[in-house]
C-alpha positions as a LaTeX table, in Angstrom:
\begin{tabular}{lrrr}
\hline
Residue & $x$ (\AA) & $y$ (\AA) & $z$ (\AA) \\
\hline
Met1 & 8.12 & $-102.55$ & $-237.95$ \\
Gly2 & 7.30 & $-99.68$ & $-236.66$ \\
Ile3 & 7.15 & $-97.91$ & $-233.43$ \\
Val4 & 3.63 & $-99.04$ & $-231.57$ \\
Leu5 & 2.42 & $-95.93$ & $-229.62$ \\
Pro6 & 1.46 & $-96.87$ & $-225.44$ \\
Thr7 & $-2.35$ & $-96.58$ & $-225.31$ \\
Val8 & $-2.40$ & $-97.05$ & $-221.11$ \\
Lys9 & $-0.04$ & $-96.60$ & $-218.59$ \\
Val10 & 3.61 & $-98.33$ & $-219.22$ \\
Lys11 & 4.07 & $-99.73$ & $-215.33$ \\
Gly12 & 7.81 & $-98.94$ & $-214.28$ \\
Asp13 & 10.10 & $-101.71$ & $-213.74$ \\
Arg14 & 11.84 & $-99.89$ & $-211.09$ \\
Val15 & 10.85 & $-99.42$ & $-207.41$ \\
Asn16 & 14.45 & $-98.07$ & $-206.08$ \\
Pro17 & 16.40 & $-95.59$ & $-208.04$ \\
Lys18 & 19.52 & $-96.66$ & $-210.27$ \\
Arg19 & 21.49 & $-93.90$ & $-209.32$ \\
Ile20 & 21.00 & $-91.57$ & $-205.80$ \\
Val21 & 22.98 & $-88.47$ & $-204.84$ \\
Ile22 & 23.47 & $-87.88$ & $-201.43$ \\
Tyr23 & 25.05 & $-84.44$ & $-200.33$ \\
Ser24 & 25.97 & $-82.36$ & $-196.78$ \\
Lys25 & 27.78 & $-80.71$ & $-194.52$ \\
Pro26 & 30.91 & $-82.39$ & $-193.45$ \\
Lys27 & 30.12 & $-84.42$ & $-189.93$ \\
Thr28 & 26.80 & $-84.48$ & $-190.20$ \\
Gly29 & 25.76 & $-88.66$ & $-190.41$ \\
Lys30 & 25.90 & $-89.85$ & $-193.90$ \\
Thr31 & 28.96 & $-92.33$ & $-193.20$ \\
Thr32 & 26.57 & $-93.82$ & $-190.33$ \\
Ala33 & 23.47 & $-93.69$ & $-192.08$ \\
Tyr34 & 24.85 & $-95.70$ & $-195.41$ \\
Ala35 & 26.50 & $-98.04$ & $-192.72$ \\
Gly36 & 23.05 & $-98.59$ & $-191.34$ \\
Leu37 & 21.80 & $-99.58$ & $-194.79$ \\
Asp38 & 20.80 & $-103.51$ & $-195.75$ \\
Asn39 & 23.20 & $-104.48$ & $-197.94$ \\
Asn40 & 25.18 & $-101.45$ & $-199.20$ \\
Leu41 & 28.98 & $-101.58$ & $-199.78$ \\
Ile42 & 30.39 & $-98.45$ & $-198.66$ \\
Leu43 & 33.44 & $-97.62$ & $-201.66$ \\
Asp44 & 35.68 & $-95.58$ & $-198.53$ \\
Leu45 & 37.52 & $-92.77$ & $-200.96$ \\
Glu46 & 38.17 & $-90.17$ & $-197.58$ \\
Asn47 & 38.90 & $-92.76$ & $-194.97$ \\
Gly48 & 35.63 & $-91.50$ & $-194.02$ \\
Ala49 & 34.29 & $-94.71$ & $-192.53$ \\
Asp50 & 36.75 & $-96.69$ & $-189.86$ \\
Tyr51 & 34.12 & $-95.57$ & $-186.87$ \\
Val52 & 31.10 & $-97.58$ & $-188.57$ \\
Asp53 & 30.89 & $-101.06$ & $-188.40$ \\
Ala54 & 29.86 & $-101.23$ & $-192.35$ \\
Leu55 & 30.37 & $-103.65$ & $-195.54$ \\
Lys56 & 33.83 & $-101.28$ & $-196.46$ \\
Ile57 & 36.73 & $-101.48$ & $-198.28$ \\
Lys58 & 39.42 & $-98.55$ & $-198.40$ \\
Ile59 & 39.81 & $-97.31$ & $-201.91$ \\
Ser60 & 43.03 & $-95.13$ & $-202.45$ \\
Ser61 & 43.68 & $-95.47$ & $-205.52$ \\
Leu62 & 41.77 & $-95.16$ & $-209.21$ \\
Gln63 & 43.31 & $-98.74$ & $-209.72$ \\
Glu64 & 41.99 & $-99.97$ & $-206.16$ \\
Leu65 & 38.47 & $-98.60$ & $-207.51$ \\
Leu66 & 38.87 & $-100.38$ & $-210.73$ \\
Asp67 & 40.17 & $-103.78$ & $-208.55$ \\
Ala68 & 37.17 & $-103.42$ & $-206.46$ \\
Gly69 & 34.55 & $-103.48$ & $-209.16$ \\
Lys70 & 36.18 & $-105.84$ & $-211.05$ \\
Ala71 & 35.85 & $-107.84$ & $-207.70$ \\
Ile72 & 32.49 & $-107.37$ & $-206.85$ \\
Lys73 & 31.71 & $-108.20$ & $-210.50$ \\
Glu74 & 33.22 & $-112.04$ & $-210.35$ \\
Ala75 & 31.51 & $-112.24$ & $-207.41$ \\
Gly76 & 28.49 & $-112.02$ & $-208.82$ \\
Arg77 & 27.32 & $-108.24$ & $-208.09$ \\
Pro78 & 26.36 & $-109.72$ & $-204.94$ \\
Tyr79 & 25.58 & $-106.00$ & $-203.34$ \\
Asp80 & 22.02 & $-104.33$ & $-203.45$ \\
Tyr81 & 23.55 & $-101.16$ & $-202.79$ \\
Val82 & 27.13 & $-99.56$ & $-203.79$ \\
Thr83 & 28.37 & $-96.32$ & $-202.10$ \\
Ile84 & 31.19 & $-93.86$ & $-203.36$ \\
Asp85 & 31.90 & $-92.06$ & $-199.98$ \\
Thr86 & 33.12 & $-88.88$ & $-201.54$ \\
Val87 & 32.71 & $-88.12$ & $-205.53$ \\
Thr88 & 34.81 & $-85.40$ & $-204.34$ \\
Ala89 & 37.56 & $-87.46$ & $-203.66$ \\
Leu90 & 37.02 & $-89.88$ & $-206.62$ \\
Glu91 & 37.00 & $-86.12$ & $-208.95$ \\
Glu92 & 40.69 & $-86.18$ & $-207.45$ \\
Met93 & 40.99 & $-89.76$ & $-207.24$ \\
Ile94 & 40.71 & $-89.92$ & $-212.03$ \\
Met95 & 43.57 & $-87.20$ & $-212.66$ \\
Pro96 & 45.90 & $-89.75$ & $-213.98$ \\
Leu97 & 42.65 & $-91.05$ & $-216.38$ \\
Ala98 & 42.35 & $-87.26$ & $-217.05$ \\
Ile99 & 45.44 & $-87.19$ & $-217.87$ \\
Lys100 & 46.20 & $-89.85$ & $-220.10$ \\
Leu101 & 42.89 & $-89.18$ & $-221.96$ \\
Tyr102 & 44.94 & $-85.78$ & $-223.12$ \\
Arg103 & 47.79 & $-87.43$ & $-223.70$ \\
Glu104 & 46.32 & $-89.81$ & $-226.37$ \\
Thr105 & 44.89 & $-86.92$ & $-228.99$ \\
Ser106 & 47.67 & $-84.83$ & $-230.71$ \\
Met107 & 47.45 & $-81.61$ & $-228.31$ \\
Gly108 & 48.11 & $-83.29$ & $-225.62$ \\
Lys109 & 51.14 & $-86.27$ & $-226.55$ \\
Asn110 & 53.61 & $-84.93$ & $-225.09$ \\
Phe111 & 52.35 & $-82.99$ & $-221.54$ \\
Asp112 & 54.41 & $-83.80$ & $-218.86$ \\
Gly113 & 52.96 & $-82.48$ & $-215.68$ \\
Asn114 & 50.43 & $-84.07$ & $-213.12$ \\
Thr115 & 47.15 & $-82.34$ & $-213.56$ \\
Val116 & 44.93 & $-81.06$ & $-216.92$ \\
Ala117 & 43.53 & $-78.44$ & $-214.68$ \\
Asn118 & 46.00 & $-75.73$ & $-215.41$ \\
Leu119 & 45.36 & $-76.31$ & $-220.05$ \\
Pro120 & 45.26 & $-72.98$ & $-221.41$ \\
Asn121 & 41.05 & $-71.51$ & $-220.95$ \\
Gly122 & 40.37 & $-74.33$ & $-219.14$ \\
Ala123 & 40.85 & $-77.05$ & $-221.98$ \\
Gly124 & 41.85 & $-79.80$ & $-219.09$ \\
Tyr125 & 38.22 & $-79.84$ & $-217.36$ \\
Leu126 & 36.92 & $-81.44$ & $-220.94$ \\
Tyr127 & 39.75 & $-84.75$ & $-220.13$ \\
Ile128 & 38.65 & $-84.69$ & $-216.83$ \\
Arg129 & 34.60 & $-85.07$ & $-216.94$ \\
Gln130 & 35.78 & $-87.24$ & $-219.40$ \\
Ala131 & 37.65 & $-89.56$ & $-216.98$ \\
Phe132 & 34.78 & $-88.99$ & $-214.17$ \\
Phe133 & 32.23 & $-90.45$ & $-216.56$ \\
Gln134 & 34.19 & $-93.03$ & $-217.80$ \\
Val135 & 34.94 & $-94.37$ & $-214.47$ \\
Leu136 & 31.02 & $-93.51$ & $-213.36$ \\
Asp137 & 29.72 & $-95.38$ & $-216.10$ \\
Phe138 & 31.61 & $-98.06$ & $-214.47$ \\
Ile139 & 30.77 & $-97.98$ & $-211.00$ \\
Asp140 & 26.98 & $-98.37$ & $-211.86$ \\
Thr141 & 27.28 & $-101.51$ & $-213.27$ \\
Leu142 & 28.64 & $-102.87$ & $-209.98$ \\
Ala143 & 25.13 & $-102.99$ & $-207.94$ \\
Pro144 & 21.45 & $-101.93$ & $-209.05$ \\
Thr145 & 21.23 & $-99.17$ & $-206.97$ \\
Ile146 & 24.63 & $-96.52$ & $-206.78$ \\
Ile147 & 24.67 & $-93.83$ & $-204.06$ \\
Leu148 & 26.53 & $-91.38$ & $-204.40$ \\
Ser149 & 28.37 & $-89.48$ & $-201.54$ \\
Gly150 & 29.31 & $-85.98$ & $-201.64$ \\
His151 & 29.90 & $-82.74$ & $-199.47$ \\
Ile152 & 28.89 & $-79.00$ & $-199.75$ \\
Lys153 & 30.58 & $-76.11$ & $-201.16$ \\
Asp154 & 29.49 & $-73.41$ & $-199.63$ \\
Lys155 & 29.77 & $-69.70$ & $-200.61$ \\
Gln156 & 28.01 & $-66.20$ & $-200.65$ \\
Val157 & 26.62 & $-64.56$ & $-202.93$ \\
Asp158 & 25.76 & $-60.72$ & $-202.93$ \\
Asp159 & 22.00 & $-60.62$ & $-204.20$ \\
Lys160 & 21.26 & $-56.84$ & $-204.97$ \\
Gly161 & 23.24 & $-55.78$ & $-201.91$ \\
Glu162 & 21.90 & $-58.84$ & $-199.34$ \\
Leu163 & 25.32 & $-61.70$ & $-198.22$ \\
Val164 & 23.26 & $-64.56$ & $-199.20$ \\
Met165 & 25.16 & $-68.61$ & $-198.49$ \\
Ser166 & 24.53 & $-70.88$ & $-201.70$ \\
Ala167 & 25.72 & $-74.54$ & $-200.91$ \\
Asn168 & 26.62 & $-76.81$ & $-203.99$ \\
Ile169 & 27.98 & $-79.85$ & $-204.35$ \\
Asp170 & 32.05 & $-79.94$ & $-204.07$ \\
Leu171 & 32.57 & $-80.84$ & $-207.55$ \\
Thr172 & 34.39 & $-78.96$ & $-210.47$ \\
Gly173 & 32.98 & $-76.88$ & $-213.00$ \\
Lys174 & 29.71 & $-79.24$ & $-215.58$ \\
Ile175 & 30.52 & $-81.82$ & $-213.40$ \\
Lys176 & 28.04 & $-80.82$ & $-210.80$ \\
Ser177 & 25.12 & $-80.22$ & $-213.47$ \\
Leu178 & 25.79 & $-83.76$ & $-215.29$ \\
Ile179 & 26.04 & $-85.32$ & $-212.38$ \\
Cys180 & 23.25 & $-84.11$ & $-210.78$ \\
Ala181 & 21.58 & $-84.31$ & $-214.59$ \\
Asn182 & 22.04 & $-87.68$ & $-214.46$ \\
Ala183 & 20.88 & $-88.95$ & $-211.08$ \\
Asp184 & 16.97 & $-90.46$ & $-210.59$ \\
Ala185 & 17.13 & $-89.26$ & $-207.20$ \\
Ile186 & 18.90 & $-86.20$ & $-204.49$ \\
Gly187 & 19.34 & $-85.80$ & $-201.33$ \\
Tyr188 & 20.02 & $-82.96$ & $-199.45$ \\
Met189 & 21.12 & $-84.09$ & $-195.37$ \\
Phe190 & 21.37 & $-82.16$ & $-192.57$ \\
Arg191 & 20.85 & $-82.45$ & $-188.99$ \\
Lys192 & 18.12 & $-80.74$ & $-186.87$ \\
Gly193 & 18.74 & $-81.70$ & $-183.56$ \\
Asn194 & 19.81 & $-85.43$ & $-182.77$ \\
Gln195 & 17.55 & $-86.83$ & $-186.30$ \\
Thr196 & 18.99 & $-86.61$ & $-189.31$ \\
Ile197 & 16.86 & $-85.55$ & $-192.21$ \\
Ile198 & 17.49 & $-85.69$ & $-195.71$ \\
Asn199 & 14.81 & $-83.78$ & $-198.82$ \\
\hline
\end{tabular}
């Protein structure tokens, strides 16, 4: 039997997005907003949730992150949301896995460095990317909705003689575009007076 083409609209089977990316300048109120979300577990990778009452776990290494994920699964995935605060810290945290992946290759079997980011011709970014998305795929299994919190990296761009500011998520190379391409929703959070706004 072949593929049956639909003749009427197929109803959506999700209400909330699976993966959400929210980014802003530091100290905009992201963590406070996440703390106010019902049944949201914050995996605090930057020690930034100390001042909020929340469902939260401090994570200081990739192994702690994996252990927390295992505990969440063993508990039957009890959270509606799991927030990674922040993906910038996650990118730094996955370096041991990126090194392991490189050492599994014939070129990297004798590698004894503590980062692959300095490999010639940018070759290490492939392993950083592989490690990052391997861990992110694991995180995706922990709750129906995953929130990835990030900071922005401001940079000045010369646009025909005029200086303008360009804001990007503070991640390396292709990870930045791939994480956004694979998100169901992306929001930029900013402050206007005493309001916190996500657009």
